Phi, psi and omega in degrees: 000127183289153174292148177247100187296339182237034177094214185090176184273358175280192180280121183288153178300143185300321180297323179293321179295316180296317179299317180295320180295318180294324178294317178294327182299334179295342175277350182120154183303330182292341179281348185276086177235151179298324180298316180294319180297315179299319180296320180297327184263355181067035180233187182261156176297326180297324179296322179292315179298320182293318185280336185237004177070030179099178184298317183293330174296320177291318178298323178299321177293319178297315180301312180294319179297322177300313180291327177295317179293320178298314178303315181296320179295317179294318180295321179295318179295318180297316181293328183278353184273353179078207187269351179287110188292322178291322176297325178296317180293322177295320179297321177296316179297318178298315181296323178298311180297315181299319179298315181299316183286330179280339184226058187298321181290317177297320178300322178294320177298321182290325191236347194241011177053046183274352177257103184304132175089350181272128175223119182296142180278169184303322180295321178293317179298323180299319180290322181295336181301334185295334177294319179292328181299326178302315179292313184295325177295320179294321177296317181299321177298319180296322179287315181298329181279350180089003179289315177249154182236131178141184179282119186298324180293318179291321179295319179299319178295318179297316180294317179298316179299321180294310183292315181293321180301315179294316180300318180296319179294322178292317178300323180283352177089012182272345178230155178294145182263356183267217180304329180300319179294320178296317180297320180295319179293318179300315180298315181297316183291320180293321179295314179295317180298319179297319180293322180288327176296324180275351182078020184261359182235025183284113177294163175299144179298130179226149176294149179299142181293147177281141175305131181092337178266323178221022178286162183288075183220149182305129175079354183242357181242153176293145180295147180281000000 
């Protein structure tokens, strides 16, 4: 059955289905049903099940797309920060927070197990790992250049936990989302950076986490 790029009773194009699902997600995870998506696209629920392997297949695409967008935002921020390695890390942290606040429902799907019964498979977890790699590569450069001192893998985990923890609290409404949130993040990053420059915040050396075991995925990462 051919894809129907603009709806119809045939099988809708995958991109159209994903766009409709992401739009519904802005109403909250409970709005994400195959029936609602089919209605938005003017197609049948069976067409959605056939093209995406059921609701969890669609959720897996949403989950992967979220990490792909996060990775792209972090990479764009890193590239735009120039050669100043600390400025690059701050830009990555800012981009992480901005992504979370701009996409709170998607962020919840990525990190908070808000879709009952959904568990990403190993192949999906491997792809989500690439968002974390942007951060860990920048940390490794800072350590290799002598700006920061310590084990780069452990520092990357510490920095991610710090940045993610604040973003999660802001998304949940426990911290202000305006200038106050920026100030809190700036203070945390400056404090951590000063300690790492002096070699006073170096965590114990730990092996790098395995993708899927400590990658930024629900149930597989340490809490921020």
